C-alpha positions, 0 to 999 in steps of 0.5 A, a space after each residue: 927176784 926170779 919170776 915164779 909165774 910167766 904169762 906167755 903169749 902163745 901166738 895165733 895158732 901155728 906153734 912156730 909163731 911162739 917167741 923164743 923167749 916164750 919157748 925158753 920160759 916154757 922149758 923151765 915150767 913145772 906147771 902149764 895152764 893153757 887155754 883153747 886158743 893155745 896150740 897144744 903142740 906148744 906143750 911139747 916144749 914142757 914135756 916134764 911139766 904138768 899140763 892143765 887145760 882151762 877150757 876149750 870151746 866144744 870140748 871141755 868146760 871153760 874155767 871161770 877167771 877166778 878159778 884160773 887165778 886160784 890155780 895159778 896162786 895154788 901152784 906158785 905157793 907150792 914153789 912151782 914155776 907156773 906158765 900161763 899160756 894164752 892165745 895171741 898176746 897177753 896184753 890184748 883182750 886176754 884178761 891179764 891185768 886180773 891175773 897180775 892184780 892177784 899176783 901182786 896182792 900175793 907178792 908173787 913175782 911174774 913176767 909177761 912174755 909178748 906174743 903175736 896177737 891175732 889181728 897182726 897174724 890174721 892180716 899177714 896170713 890173709 895177705 891184708 896189710 892192716 896199715 897202708 900208706 895209701 888206705 889206712 894209717 891207723 888201726 883200732 882193735 875192738 872187742 865184739 864181746 864186752 864184759 857181761 853185766 855192763 849197764 851200757 857199752 864202753 865202746 863209742 860206735 859213733 867214733 869207731 864209725 868215723 875212725 880213719 883207718 882199719 877196724 879189727 874186731 875180736 870175738 865177734 862171731 855170736 854178736 855179729 849183728 849187734 856190732 855191724 848194726 851199731 857201726 852202720 847206724 852210726 854212719 859206717 858205709 854198709 858197703 865197706 869191704 870186710 874180711 873174716 879170717 878163721 883160724 889164722 896161721 893154721 892149715 885150715 885157715 879160711 877167709 871170707 870177703 864181703 861187705 860190712 852189711 853182709 857180715 852177720 849173715 856170714 857169721 850167724 848162726 855161729 856154726 856157719 863159720 865157727 870161732 876163732 874169727 877175726 874181722 878186718 874192716 876197711 879198704 886194706 882188705 881189697 889188697 888181699 888178692 895181690 898179697 896172698 901167699 899162704 894159698 900158693 904154698 905147694 902143700 897148703 891145706 894138706 894134713 900129713 901124718 909123720 910116723 917116723 920114730 920121735 927123734 927123727 920126726 921133727 926133720 920131716 915135720 919141719 919140711 912139711 911146714 916149709 911147704 905149707 902143710 900141717 904135720 901130725 906126729 904119731 910114731 909107729 916105731 920107737 928106737 931104743 939102744 940094744 940090751 946087750 952091747 957085747 956084739 957091738 963092742 966086739 965089732 969095735 975091737 975087731 975094726 983092725 981086722 975089718 975091711 969094710 964097715 957098712 952103716 945102713 941108717 943114720 940111727 945106726 951111726 948115732 948109736 955106734 958113735 954113742 957106744 964109741 964115746 961110752 968106751 972112751 973112743 972116737 972117730 980115730 978108732 975107724 982109721 984104716 977101715 973103709 966106710 960105706 953108707 946107705 942113704 944121704 942122711 946116713 952119710 950126713 950123720 957120718 960127716 957130723 962125726 968127722 967121717 966121709 963115706 968111701 962108698 955111697 950108692 947113687 940111688 941110696 938102695 941096699 940092693 945097689 950097694 950089694 951090686 956095687 960090692 959083689 965083684 970085690 967082696 970075695 975074701 973081704 971081712 965086712 961088718 954091717 951096722 944095722 937095726 934089730 929088724 930089716 931086710 936080709 938082702 944085703 948080707 945075703 948077697 955079700 955072703 953069696 959073693 964070698 965075703 965074711 959078713 958080720 951083722 951087728 945090731 946097734 939099736 932096736 926098732 920096737 913097735 909102739 903098743 897103742 894107737 893115738 886116739 886123736 890120730 884114730 879119730 882124724 883118720 875116721 873123719 878123713 881129716 888126714 890127707 897123707 900118711 908117710 910110711 918110711 919102712 916095712 916095720 912101720 907099715 906093718 905096725 901102722 896097720 896093726 894100730 889103725 887098720 882099715 882107717 888108713 884107707 881114709 888117707 893117701 899113703 906115701 911109701 919111702 921105697 918099692 919094698 915099703 910100698 909092697 908091704 903096704 899092698 900086702 896088707 890090702 892098702 893102696 899106695 898113692 906115692 912112692 919116693 924115687 930116690 928113696 929119701 924123705 925129700 923125694 917122698 915129699 916131692 911125690 906128695 906135692 906132685 899129687 896134691 
């Protein structure tokens, strides 16, 4: 029988560390139950599913295990596909066996999807090999927080103190003094090197190196170094200096707000992650098809009488070719018409449809394209494929040069109506380092949405025109791309980070 319930390991924190199998199962889920150790960004893989948070420390009530089990069974009994998303790996300190027992008793088929457990991720992200042929050939994973109500500990601290390898302690913040005292009393050297890794794989990952007998002072009270924390105990932690890599990435520790439309945000967000930064996505502008296709259809009909077709953006290309397909046409309809593109991304999008731009300004600016065309524009029939909002500089200059210019709106730029509360809070708390702004329309709506809260972050503009729009709103611009591409925008951020 096909599984009804998927018990999925969400990994240690970074959403990209979810397995491909986990992602596929989430896409097919009707309901997702997730805990506070699962990165909520992963929920984007199941946009149509019902999302149920079963508790997050400091933010919402933590559900009892029996409540979680009953909720899983309730949805499964209704014929829904249920994903139970767990931080780390379902088989490591995740109480998965209790959920499996309930599913077996109810006759509900299930699948367990492994994830990267925190011990392995914490070691890799902190530059600590938890095994090393010179220092440790064995690893013990130990809970620092046993089941409440046990008459005595199930852990053999004497054996753990003698263990000839690396000890990794999970969930040990509030009980740090208990387990460190137990290990030292059992004969573990108080000076044993120890690493405490908090929120591994996330942009605010932090690591403390200390002796075993210093751990309790570093962890308690828990407000000093809040969970989730993994403790790695052993000589392998001394290798961290030579193996560290996370801190060397150019945008390490930087939280960067991506405000591009949703269908364009992922490319920029991925580039930020590759540089070690942490992207937050909150579009200020939404891209939608036009309400009336008559003007676009006429421009397609008139291509035989068009000398030059100019695409101002990748979105324009995409919507133009969608309309060609709707009309049961393809790239052959453009044969005999010269093609110009503003921007490298626009030219790349044209190539995806089998069209190589005949004209592409070196610096990707509309002004440069206008200057390039002015000497030959007289008497030319030029069609500009553009958004519902944008600069009138290009058509103005071409008309002044004697061209017959037809501006055709291929898609609409629509303002996002309401601010994202989590983004507003992050701006107020000054936890966003940079805000990327990629158009004048974005600049204006960002200010309408978040106002002076934008003053709490540094602003990076895609062009001088966008920078001027921000400055007119009373905002300081800290970086301007040159040339006017998102790659250059990130390079400018790196220079100043």
